[in-house]
Backbone as a ProteinNet text record, in pm:
[ID]
protein_1_A
[PRIMARY]
MRIALSGVFLAVQMLAAQAQTAAEREACQANFEKFCKGVEPGGGRVIQCLTEHFSELTPECQKVVKANTPG
[TERTIARY]
-1255.8	-1272.7	-1267.1	-1335.1	-1340.4	-1203.4	-1122.3	-986.2	-901	-918.1	-841.5	-875.8	-1002.9	-1040.5	-986.8	-985.7	-930.8	-780	-712.9	-569	-547.9	-630.1	-619.3	-651.5	-751.1	-785.5	-673.8	-608.6	-496.6	-379.5	-352	-241.4	-269.5	-391.1	-426.5	-417.9	-453.6	-440.9	-295.3	-206.8	-63.9	-14.9	-64.7	-28.9	-84.8	-202.1	-261.7	-172.6	-99.1	-7.6	100.3	131.6	227.2	152.9	43.8	-32.5	-125.5	-125.9	-190.9	-340.1	-392.1	-532	-605.2	-737.2	-819.8	-797.2	-780.1	-759.6	-628.7	-524	-400.8	-415.4	-484	-508.9	-584.2	-689.1	-774.2	-694.7	-601.7	-524	-439.2	-399.3	-311.3	-374.3	-498.6	-560.8	-558.4	-601	-606.8	-467.2	-368.8	-231	-177.1	-210.2	-166	-222.6	-352.7	-417.7	-358.3	-321.5	-266.5	-123.2	-36.7	107.8	160.7	92.9	151.2	60.4	-35.5	-137.2	-80	28.3	82.6	183.1	204	300.2	242.8	315.1	275.2	302.7	200.4	218.7	312.7	375.5	463.5	605.6	680	820.4	845.8	747.5	765.2	754.9	710.5	707.7	608.8	496.9	397.9	452.5	507.8	569	684.4	765.8	878.7	826.8	721.6	663.2	612.3	538.9	482.2	598	703.6	822	883.3	890.4	943.6	860.9	733.8	641.5	609.4	691.6	659.2	614.1	687.7	653	519.1	468.1	341.3	221.9	250.7	145.8	68.3	-53.2	-129.1	-56.2	-72.2	-9	-44.7	-167.8	-211.8	-135.1	-118.9	-46.4	105.7	157.8	297.9	321.4	231.4	247	247.5	162.5	156.7	284.3	333.4	460.4	574	584.6	691.8	681	562.5	544.9	573.9	573.3	593.5	719.9	808.6	937.2	1047.1	1131	1240	1342.1	1395.2	1503.2	1452.4
-296.3	-228.3	-327.8	-437	-539.5	-596.8	-612.9	-663.4	-562.3	-433.6	-328.7	-328	-336.2	-335.5	-459.8	-572.9	-696.4	-677.5	-606.5	-583.2	-493.4	-390.2	-302.1	-385.1	-461.7	-545.3	-634.7	-698.9	-791	-710.7	-594.6	-515.5	-473.8	-435.6	-396.7	-519.3	-634.1	-760.8	-791.7	-760	-785.5	-688.3	-569.7	-473.1	-524.2	-585.9	-641.3	-747.7	-817.4	-916	-848.7	-724.8	-647.9	-572.5	-510.3	-434.5	-532.9	-523.3	-626.3	-604.6	-483.9	-461.6	-395.1	-408.1	-345.3	-195.6	-139.6	8	48.1	-35	-4.5	-15.9	-119.3	-130.8	-10.6	24.8	137.1	268.3	282.1	406.5	426	321.6	330.9	306.1	265.6	227.5	344.1	458.8	574.5	616.5	607.5	636	539.7	413	310.7	341.4	371.7	398	522.9	618.6	746.6	731.4	665.9	665.1	538.2	424.9	295.3	205.8	264.2	189.6	82.8	112.4	18.5	-83.1	-75.4	-163.6	-304.1	-401.1	-538.1	-582.6	-634.3	-677.8	-796.5	-805.5	-918.3	-871.2	-939.7	-909.6	-778.6	-723	-597.2	-475.9	-492.8	-381.2	-270.5	-308.9	-208.3	-120.3	-184	-108.9	-22.5	-78	-1.3	122.7	104.3	218	322.8	277.7	375.3	446	372.9	436	543.4	517.1	613.6	742.8	731.3	847.9	889.9	852.6	869.2	1015	1112.5	1250.9	1296.2	1224	1260.3	1183.3	1085.2	1000.7	1074.9	1026.5	1082.7	1044.1	1119	1085.8	945	904.6	769.4	662	680.1	579	584.2	701.2	712.1	625.4	625.2	541.6	391.8	350.3	213.4	174.2	259.9	229	216.4	311.7	304.4	175.4	134.4	13.8	-112	-107.3	-227.2	-223.5	-130.4	-119.9	-149.8	-246	-282.2	-168.6	-158.1	-60.8	71.4
-1687.3	-1557.3	-1445.1	-1461.8	-1357.9	-1328.7	-1436.4	-1418.2	-1341.2	-1374.8	-1307.9	-1159	-1126	-986.5	-916.6	-983.1	-925.9	-897.1	-984.5	-962.6	-844.5	-828.1	-709.6	-583.9	-588.5	-471.7	-434.2	-535	-508.6	-447.1	-500	-446.7	-302.8	-277.8	-139.4	-47.7	-100.6	-21.7	7.8	-88.6	-62.2	45	39.5	143.1	277.8	270.9	390.5	456.9	375.3	431.7	516.9	483.7	561.2	675.5	642.5	742.3	816.1	947.1	1026.2	1047.8	1026	1058	941.4	940.8	834.9	838.2	956.4	964.6	895.8	908.2	843.9	689.3	644.5	500.6	445.5	518.8	478.1	477.2	568.1	578.3	456.6	386.8	267.3	135	133.3	3.6	-94	-55.3	-147.2	-191.3	-97.5	-131.2	-233	-216.4	-312.9	-448.5	-456	-584.3	-649.3	-571	-625.2	-671.3	-593.6	-619.5	-675.5	-651.6	-682	-762.4	-832.9	-903.7	-999.4	-1068.5	-1163.5	-1105.1	-974.3	-909.8	-893.5	-939.2	-925	-781.5	-713.9	-574.5	-563.7	-448.8	-416	-404.1	-325.5	-306.7	-238.8	-167.1	-97.1	-188.1	-314.2	-406.6	-365.6	-309.4	-266.7	-155.8	-53.8	54.8	5.9	-85.4	-141.1	-213.9	-292.4	-366	-267.1	-170.9	-71.5	2.8	29.1	96	6.2	-124.5	-219	-225.9	-189.5	-189	-48.3	47	190.2	222.9	177	213.3	156.1	56.9	-6.7	54.7	135.2	192.8	299.7	327	438.8	568.3	671.4	798.7	850.6	826	872.1	795	663.7	585.1	621.4	650.7	690.3	813.5	906.5	1028.2	992.3	899.7	859.2	789.7	700.8	628.4	725.2	819.3	920.8	1000	1039.6	1116	1041.9	909.8	828.7	743.1	780.3	709.3	806.4	776.2	867.7	882.6	999.7	1026.9	1052.8
[MASK]
+++++++++++++++++++++++++++++++++++++++++++++++++++++++++++++++++++++++

């Protein structure tokens, strides 16, 4: 259990590298856990996963993803 939580923390931290504020990280944490739990952080994989589930994300997380996705 501790290892799993560490993995989630690491993934959220990787998202944090993209998202600039604690509020942005918090806006997507539950979405990450729901849709992207098995995604290995790094190389933009977390943002890519969230983008693939964009229509299912909370409005707050959608804003974060839009702000951190090029183009």
